[in-house]
ROFI-949024 format. One record per atom (N, C-alpha, C): residue number from 1; atom name; x, y, z. Coordinates in Angstrom, 2 decimals. Layout:
BEGIN
<r pagu="NUM" nuro="CA" u="X" v="Y" w="Z"/>
...
END
This chain:
BEGIN
<r pagu="1" nuro="N" u="-17.15" v="-7.83" w="2.96"/>
<r pagu="1" nuro="CA" u="-16.53" v="-7.34" w="1.76"/>
<r pagu="1" nuro="C" u="-16.51" v="-5.56" w="1.13"/>
<r pagu="2" nuro="N" u="-15.85" v="-5.01" w="1.28"/>
<r pagu="2" nuro="CA" u="-15.99" v="-3.63" w="1.16"/>
<r pagu="2" nuro="C" u="-16.45" v="-3.44" w="-0.63"/>
<r pagu="3" nuro="N" u="-17.16" v="-2.84" w="-1.11"/>
<r pagu="3" nuro="CA" u="-17.52" v="-2.58" w="-2.60"/>
<r pagu="3" nuro="C" u="-18.42" v="-1.36" w="-2.76"/>
<r pagu="4" nuro="N" u="-17.68" v="-0.55" w="-3.95"/>
<r pagu="4" nuro="CA" u="-18.19" v="0.47" w="-4.67"/>
<r pagu="4" nuro="C" u="-19.00" v="0.39" w="-5.54"/>
<r pagu="5" nuro="N" u="-20.04" v="0.77" w="-5.13"/>
<r pagu="5" nuro="CA" u="-21.37" v="0.59" w="-5.96"/>
<r pagu="5" nuro="C" u="-21.62" v="1.16" w="-7.28"/>
<r pagu="6" nuro="N" u="-21.84" v="1.19" w="-8.48"/>
<r pagu="6" nuro="CA" u="-21.89" v="1.75" w="-9.65"/>
<r pagu="6" nuro="C" u="-22.21" v="3.14" w="-9.65"/>
<r pagu="7" nuro="N" u="-23.37" v="3.58" w="-8.92"/>
<r pagu="7" nuro="CA" u="-24.34" v="4.49" w="-8.62"/>
<r pagu="7" nuro="C" u="-23.14" v="5.27" w="-8.25"/>
<r pagu="8" nuro="N" u="-22.39" v="4.79" w="-6.94"/>
<r pagu="8" nuro="CA" u="-21.43" v="5.87" w="-6.27"/>
<r pagu="8" nuro="C" u="-20.36" v="6.35" w="-6.95"/>
<r pagu="9" nuro="N" u="-19.93" v="5.15" w="-7.62"/>
<r pagu="9" nuro="CA" u="-18.47" v="5.45" w="-8.69"/>
<r pagu="9" nuro="C" u="-18.60" v="6.46" w="-9.63"/>
<r pagu="10" nuro="N" u="-20.34" v="6.66" w="-9.97"/>
<r pagu="10" nuro="CA" u="-20.67" v="7.39" w="-11.34"/>
<r pagu="10" nuro="C" u="-20.72" v="8.98" w="-10.47"/>
<r pagu="11" nuro="N" u="-21.29" v="8.99" w="-9.56"/>
<r pagu="11" nuro="CA" u="-21.25" v="10.54" w="-8.53"/>
<r pagu="11" nuro="C" u="-19.44" v="10.87" w="-8.37"/>
<r pagu="12" nuro="N" u="-19.15" v="9.96" w="-7.86"/>
<r pagu="12" nuro="CA" u="-17.44" v="9.85" w="-7.42"/>
<r pagu="12" nuro="C" u="-16.91" v="10.83" w="-8.79"/>
<r pagu="13" nuro="N" u="-17.35" v="10.06" w="-9.65"/>
<r pagu="13" nuro="CA" u="-16.49" v="9.93" w="-11.14"/>
<r pagu="13" nuro="C" u="-16.66" v="11.84" w="-11.03"/>
<r pagu="14" nuro="N" u="-18.28" v="12.17" w="-11.43"/>
<r pagu="14" nuro="CA" u="-18.29" v="13.05" w="-11.76"/>
<r pagu="14" nuro="C" u="-18.01" v="14.85" w="-10.76"/>
<r pagu="15" nuro="N" u="-17.92" v="14.26" w="-9.45"/>
<r pagu="15" nuro="CA" u="-17.59" v="15.19" w="-8.57"/>
<r pagu="15" nuro="C" u="-16.23" v="15.65" w="-8.66"/>
<r pagu="16" nuro="N" u="-15.09" v="14.51" w="-9.12"/>
<r pagu="16" nuro="CA" u="-13.85" v="14.62" w="-9.29"/>
<r pagu="16" nuro="C" u="-13.54" v="15.47" w="-10.44"/>
<r pagu="17" nuro="N" u="-13.34" v="17.16" w="-10.76"/>
<r pagu="17" nuro="CA" u="-13.38" v="17.41" w="-12.27"/>
<r pagu="17" nuro="C" u="-11.92" v="17.31" w="-12.22"/>
<r pagu="18" nuro="N" u="-10.77" v="17.26" w="-11.27"/>
<r pagu="18" nuro="CA" u="-9.49" v="17.55" w="-11.75"/>
<r pagu="18" nuro="C" u="-9.41" v="15.90" w="-12.30"/>
<r pagu="19" nuro="N" u="-9.82" v="15.03" w="-12.52"/>
<r pagu="19" nuro="CA" u="-10.01" v="13.68" w="-13.39"/>
<r pagu="19" nuro="C" u="-8.13" v="13.17" w="-12.58"/>
<r pagu="20" nuro="N" u="-8.10" v="12.97" w="-11.39"/>
<r pagu="20" nuro="CA" u="-6.83" v="12.48" w="-10.60"/>
<r pagu="20" nuro="C" u="-7.35" v="12.04" w="-9.22"/>
<r pagu="21" nuro="N" u="-6.46" v="11.03" w="-9.16"/>
<r pagu="21" nuro="CA" u="-6.48" v="10.13" w="-7.71"/>
<r pagu="21" nuro="C" u="-6.47" v="11.43" w="-6.52"/>
<r pagu="22" nuro="N" u="-5.37" v="12.18" w="-6.59"/>
<r pagu="22" nuro="CA" u="-5.63" v="13.23" w="-5.33"/>
<r pagu="22" nuro="C" u="-7.06" v="13.92" w="-5.74"/>
<r pagu="23" nuro="N" u="-7.21" v="14.36" w="-6.52"/>
<r pagu="23" nuro="CA" u="-8.69" v="14.72" w="-6.83"/>
<r pagu="23" nuro="C" u="-9.65" v="14.42" w="-5.96"/>
<r pagu="24" nuro="N" u="-9.59" v="12.57" w="-6.33"/>
<r pagu="24" nuro="CA" u="-10.59" v="11.80" w="-5.80"/>
<r pagu="24" nuro="C" u="-10.72" v="11.59" w="-4.49"/>
<r pagu="25" nuro="N" u="-9.31" v="11.57" w="-4.02"/>
<r pagu="25" nuro="CA" u="-9.04" v="11.33" w="-2.57"/>
<r pagu="25" nuro="C" u="-9.60" v="12.79" w="-1.75"/>
<r pagu="26" nuro="N" u="-9.81" v="14.29" w="-2.54"/>
<r pagu="26" nuro="CA" u="-10.05" v="14.96" w="-1.35"/>
<r pagu="26" nuro="C" u="-11.63" v="15.21" w="-1.57"/>
<r pagu="27" nuro="N" u="-12.46" v="14.37" w="-2.97"/>
<r pagu="27" nuro="CA" u="-13.68" v="14.20" w="-2.96"/>
<r pagu="27" nuro="C" u="-14.57" v="13.59" w="-1.76"/>
<r pagu="28" nuro="N" u="-13.81" v="12.45" w="-1.62"/>
<r pagu="28" nuro="CA" u="-13.74" v="11.44" w="-0.67"/>
<r pagu="28" nuro="C" u="-13.93" v="11.93" w="0.72"/>
<r pagu="29" nuro="N" u="-12.69" v="12.77" w="1.45"/>
<r pagu="29" nuro="CA" u="-12.42" v="13.44" w="2.46"/>
<r pagu="29" nuro="C" u="-14.36" v="14.66" w="2.63"/>
<r pagu="30" nuro="N" u="-14.47" v="15.25" w="1.36"/>
<r pagu="30" nuro="CA" u="-15.36" v="15.81" w="1.76"/>
<r pagu="30" nuro="C" u="-16.94" v="15.23" w="1.91"/>
<r pagu="31" nuro="N" u="-17.11" v="13.70" w="1.38"/>
<r pagu="31" nuro="CA" u="-18.33" v="13.14" w="1.54"/>
<r pagu="31" nuro="C" u="-18.09" v="12.80" w="3.08"/>
<r pagu="32" nuro="N" u="-16.94" v="12.28" w="3.57"/>
<r pagu="32" nuro="CA" u="-16.84" v="11.91" w="5.22"/>
<r pagu="32" nuro="C" u="-17.68" v="13.06" w="6.05"/>
<r pagu="33" nuro="N" u="-18.01" v="14.21" w="5.38"/>
<r pagu="33" nuro="CA" u="-18.71" v="15.11" w="6.39"/>
<r pagu="33" nuro="C" u="-20.12" v="15.25" w="6.27"/>
<r pagu="34" nuro="N" u="-20.52" v="14.51" w="5.05"/>
<r pagu="34" nuro="CA" u="-21.88" v="14.14" w="5.07"/>
<r pagu="34" nuro="C" u="-22.85" v="13.21" w="5.10"/>
<r pagu="35" nuro="N" u="-23.97" v="13.10" w="5.66"/>
<r pagu="35" nuro="CA" u="-24.59" v="11.86" w="6.21"/>
<r pagu="35" nuro="C" u="-24.91" v="11.20" w="5.05"/>
<r pagu="36" nuro="N" u="-25.39" v="11.24" w="3.69"/>
<r pagu="36" nuro="CA" u="-25.59" v="10.53" w="2.87"/>
<r pagu="36" nuro="C" u="-24.83" v="10.23" w="1.97"/>
<r pagu="37" nuro="N" u="-24.91" v="8.95" w="0.94"/>
<r pagu="37" nuro="CA" u="-23.97" v="8.41" w="-0.24"/>
<r pagu="37" nuro="C" u="-22.68" v="7.30" w="1.00"/>
<r pagu="38" nuro="N" u="-21.97" v="7.41" w="0.70"/>
<r pagu="38" nuro="CA" u="-20.88" v="6.14" w="1.03"/>
<r pagu="38" nuro="C" u="-20.66" v="6.00" w="2.31"/>
<r pagu="39" nuro="N" u="-20.93" v="5.38" w="2.98"/>
<r pagu="39" nuro="CA" u="-20.63" v="4.38" w="4.27"/>
<r pagu="39" nuro="C" u="-19.12" v="4.75" w="5.04"/>
<r pagu="40" nuro="N" u="-19.50" v="5.36" w="6.15"/>
<r pagu="40" nuro="CA" u="-17.99" v="5.39" w="6.93"/>
<r pagu="40" nuro="C" u="-17.16" v="4.49" w="6.87"/>
<r pagu="41" nuro="N" u="-17.48" v="3.39" w="6.81"/>
<r pagu="41" nuro="CA" u="-16.38" v="1.93" w="6.51"/>
<r pagu="41" nuro="C" u="-15.93" v="1.87" w="5.00"/>
<r pagu="42" nuro="N" u="-17.00" v="2.47" w="3.92"/>
<r pagu="42" nuro="CA" u="-16.44" v="2.09" w="2.68"/>
<r pagu="42" nuro="C" u="-15.38" v="3.36" w="2.54"/>
<r pagu="43" nuro="N" u="-15.87" v="4.53" w="3.24"/>
<r pagu="43" nuro="CA" u="-14.85" v="5.63" w="3.21"/>
<r pagu="43" nuro="C" u="-13.55" v="5.18" w="3.34"/>
<r pagu="44" nuro="N" u="-13.43" v="4.47" w="5.07"/>
<r pagu="44" nuro="CA" u="-12.05" v="4.33" w="5.49"/>
<r pagu="44" nuro="C" u="-11.79" v="3.42" w="4.66"/>
<r pagu="45" nuro="N" u="-12.39" v="2.46" w="4.15"/>
<r pagu="45" nuro="CA" u="-11.35" v="1.35" w="3.18"/>
<r pagu="45" nuro="C" u="-10.89" v="2.24" w="2.00"/>
<r pagu="46" nuro="N" u="-11.61" v="3.11" w="1.45"/>
<r pagu="46" nuro="CA" u="-11.09" v="3.90" w="0.16"/>
<r pagu="46" nuro="C" u="-10.00" v="4.34" w="0.29"/>
<r pagu="47" nuro="N" u="-10.02" v="5.53" w="1.29"/>
<r pagu="47" nuro="CA" u="-9.18" v="6.66" w="1.39"/>
<r pagu="47" nuro="C" u="-7.58" v="6.11" w="1.40"/>
<r pagu="48" nuro="N" u="-7.31" v="4.84" w="2.11"/>
<r pagu="48" nuro="CA" u="-5.81" v="4.34" w="2.18"/>
<r pagu="48" nuro="C" u="-5.41" v="3.57" w="0.62"/>
<r pagu="49" nuro="N" u="-6.27" v="3.08" w="-0.06"/>
<r pagu="49" nuro="CA" u="-6.33" v="2.62" w="-1.33"/>
<r pagu="49" nuro="C" u="-6.08" v="4.04" w="-2.44"/>
<r pagu="50" nuro="N" u="-7.08" v="4.95" w="-2.39"/>
<r pagu="50" nuro="CA" u="-6.64" v="5.45" w="-3.45"/>
<r pagu="50" nuro="C" u="-5.14" v="7.07" w="-2.76"/>
<r pagu="51" nuro="N" u="-4.76" v="6.75" w="-1.80"/>
<r pagu="51" nuro="CA" u="-3.52" v="7.49" w="-1.50"/>
<r pagu="51" nuro="C" u="-2.40" v="6.35" w="-1.89"/>
<r pagu="52" nuro="N" u="-2.61" v="5.37" w="-1.95"/>
<r pagu="52" nuro="CA" u="-1.79" v="4.28" w="-2.61"/>
<r pagu="52" nuro="C" u="-1.49" v="4.52" w="-4.02"/>
<r pagu="53" nuro="N" u="-2.86" v="4.59" w="-4.75"/>
<r pagu="53" nuro="CA" u="-2.91" v="4.91" w="-5.90"/>
<r pagu="53" nuro="C" u="-2.23" v="6.33" w="-6.58"/>
<r pagu="54" nuro="N" u="-2.67" v="7.36" w="-5.92"/>
<r pagu="54" nuro="CA" u="-1.98" v="8.80" w="-5.74"/>
<r pagu="54" nuro="C" u="-0.51" v="8.69" w="-6.21"/>
<r pagu="55" nuro="N" u="-0.03" v="7.48" w="-5.20"/>
<r pagu="55" nuro="CA" u="1.52" v="7.32" w="-5.16"/>
<r pagu="55" nuro="C" u="2.17" v="6.62" w="-6.20"/>
<r pagu="56" nuro="N" u="1.47" v="6.16" w="-6.98"/>
<r pagu="56" nuro="CA" u="1.78" v="5.26" w="-8.14"/>
<r pagu="56" nuro="C" u="1.63" v="5.44" w="-9.31"/>
<r pagu="57" nuro="N" u="2.32" v="4.68" w="-10.57"/>
<r pagu="57" nuro="CA" u="2.12" v="5.35" w="-11.66"/>
<r pagu="57" nuro="C" u="0.97" v="5.25" w="-12.40"/>
<r pagu="58" nuro="N" u="-0.08" v="4.08" w="-11.40"/>
<r pagu="58" nuro="CA" u="-1.47" v="4.15" w="-12.40"/>
<r pagu="58" nuro="C" u="-2.08" v="5.22" w="-13.13"/>
<r pagu="59" nuro="N" u="-2.70" v="5.47" w="-13.92"/>
<r pagu="59" nuro="CA" u="-3.62" v="6.38" w="-14.13"/>
<r pagu="59" nuro="C" u="-4.53" v="6.08" w="-14.12"/>
<r pagu="60" nuro="N" u="-5.36" v="7.50" w="-13.45"/>
<r pagu="60" nuro="CA" u="-6.93" v="7.83" w="-13.31"/>
<r pagu="60" nuro="C" u="-7.72" v="7.35" w="-14.14"/>
<r pagu="61" nuro="N" u="-9.07" v="6.50" w="-14.06"/>
<r pagu="61" nuro="CA" u="-9.50" v="6.09" w="-14.91"/>
<r pagu="61" nuro="C" u="-10.37" v="6.91" w="-16.18"/>
<r pagu="62" nuro="N" u="-10.69" v="6.58" w="-17.53"/>
<r pagu="62" nuro="CA" u="-11.25" v="7.47" w="-18.15"/>
<r pagu="62" nuro="C" u="-12.66" v="7.34" w="-18.13"/>
<r pagu="63" nuro="N" u="-13.22" v="6.48" w="-17.22"/>
<r pagu="63" nuro="CA" u="-14.78" v="6.27" w="-17.25"/>
<r pagu="63" nuro="C" u="-15.17" v="6.57" w="-15.80"/>
<r pagu="64" nuro="N" u="-16.21" v="6.66" w="-15.21"/>
<r pagu="64" nuro="CA" u="-17.16" v="5.93" w="-13.98"/>
<r pagu="64" nuro="C" u="-17.14" v="4.04" w="-13.97"/>
<r pagu="65" nuro="N" u="-17.32" v="3.71" w="-14.88"/>
<r pagu="65" nuro="CA" u="-17.01" v="2.39" w="-14.94"/>
<r pagu="65" nuro="C" u="-15.21" v="1.83" w="-15.08"/>
<r pagu="66" nuro="N" u="-14.90" v="2.59" w="-15.19"/>
<r pagu="66" nuro="CA" u="-13.20" v="2.16" w="-15.32"/>
<r pagu="66" nuro="C" u="-12.90" v="2.15" w="-13.90"/>
<r pagu="67" nuro="N" u="-13.44" v="3.51" w="-13.06"/>
<r pagu="67" nuro="CA" u="-13.11" v="3.93" w="-11.58"/>
<r pagu="67" nuro="C" u="-14.03" v="2.84" w="-10.79"/>
<r pagu="68" nuro="N" u="-15.07" v="2.19" w="-10.87"/>
<r pagu="68" nuro="CA" u="-15.61" v="1.28" w="-10.17"/>
<r pagu="68" nuro="C" u="-14.58" v="-0.07" w="-10.36"/>
<r pagu="69" nuro="N" u="-14.22" v="-0.49" w="-11.28"/>
<r pagu="69" nuro="CA" u="-13.52" v="-1.81" w="-11.41"/>
<r pagu="69" nuro="C" u="-12.28" v="-1.67" w="-10.83"/>
<r pagu="70" nuro="N" u="-11.69" v="-0.67" w="-11.38"/>
<r pagu="70" nuro="CA" u="-10.43" v="-0.23" w="-10.42"/>
<r pagu="70" nuro="C" u="-10.26" v="-0.37" w="-9.04"/>
<r pagu="71" nuro="N" u="-11.32" v="0.01" w="-8.49"/>
<r pagu="71" nuro="CA" u="-11.39" v="0.23" w="-7.05"/>
<r pagu="71" nuro="C" u="-11.31" v="-0.78" w="-6.49"/>
<r pagu="72" nuro="N" u="-12.91" v="-1.48" w="-6.95"/>
<r pagu="72" nuro="CA" u="-13.32" v="-2.56" w="-6.39"/>
<r pagu="72" nuro="C" u="-12.44" v="-3.96" w="-6.83"/>
<r pagu="73" nuro="N" u="-11.53" v="-4.00" w="-7.96"/>
<r pagu="73" nuro="CA" u="-10.65" v="-4.87" w="-7.80"/>
<r pagu="73" nuro="C" u="-9.36" v="-4.71" w="-6.86"/>
<r pagu="74" nuro="N" u="-9.36" v="-4.03" w="-6.34"/>
<r pagu="74" nuro="CA" u="-8.59" v="-3.38" w="-5.28"/>
<r pagu="74" nuro="C" u="-8.77" v="-4.43" w="-4.13"/>
<r pagu="75" nuro="N" u="-10.07" v="-3.43" w="-3.64"/>
<r pagu="75" nuro="CA" u="-10.80" v="-3.72" w="-2.33"/>
<r pagu="75" nuro="C" u="-10.91" v="-5.06" w="-2.18"/>
<r pagu="76" nuro="N" u="-11.52" v="-6.06" w="-3.51"/>
<r pagu="76" nuro="CA" u="-11.89" v="-7.87" w="-3.51"/>
<r pagu="76" nuro="C" u="-10.62" v="-7.99" w="-2.98"/>
<r pagu="77" nuro="N" u="-9.01" v="-7.88" w="-2.99"/>
<r pagu="77" nuro="CA" u="-7.80" v="-8.22" w="-2.96"/>
<r pagu="77" nuro="C" u="-7.51" v="-8.12" w="-1.49"/>
<r pagu="78" nuro="N" u="-7.62" v="-7.16" w="-1.06"/>
<r pagu="78" nuro="CA" u="-7.48" v="-6.39" w="0.29"/>
<r pagu="78" nuro="C" u="-8.44" v="-6.97" w="1.43"/>
<r pagu="79" nuro="N" u="-9.79" v="-6.72" w="1.24"/>
<r pagu="79" nuro="CA" u="-10.96" v="-7.04" w="2.06"/>
<r pagu="79" nuro="C" u="-11.37" v="-8.53" w="1.82"/>
<r pagu="80" nuro="N" u="-10.61" v="-9.44" w="1.72"/>
<r pagu="80" nuro="CA" u="-11.18" v="-10.79" w="1.49"/>
<r pagu="80" nuro="C" u="-11.50" v="-11.63" w="2.83"/>
END
């Protein structure tokens, strides 16, 4: 099952200065080019989820914990 660790959620939240789903998508795309941090399989799982969130009325979370909860809740349903 895909899972975003709290520490990674914190880093993603801090890197995403836009505080938007579109901004998060760009941050993760940039992470794809770096060898450290998120695994390729987690990146592949997150990108379509975040794209769907960007196209939905779902608001971007106000904290890193909220971001982790939102994404992990979706990942748990999608990757059972």
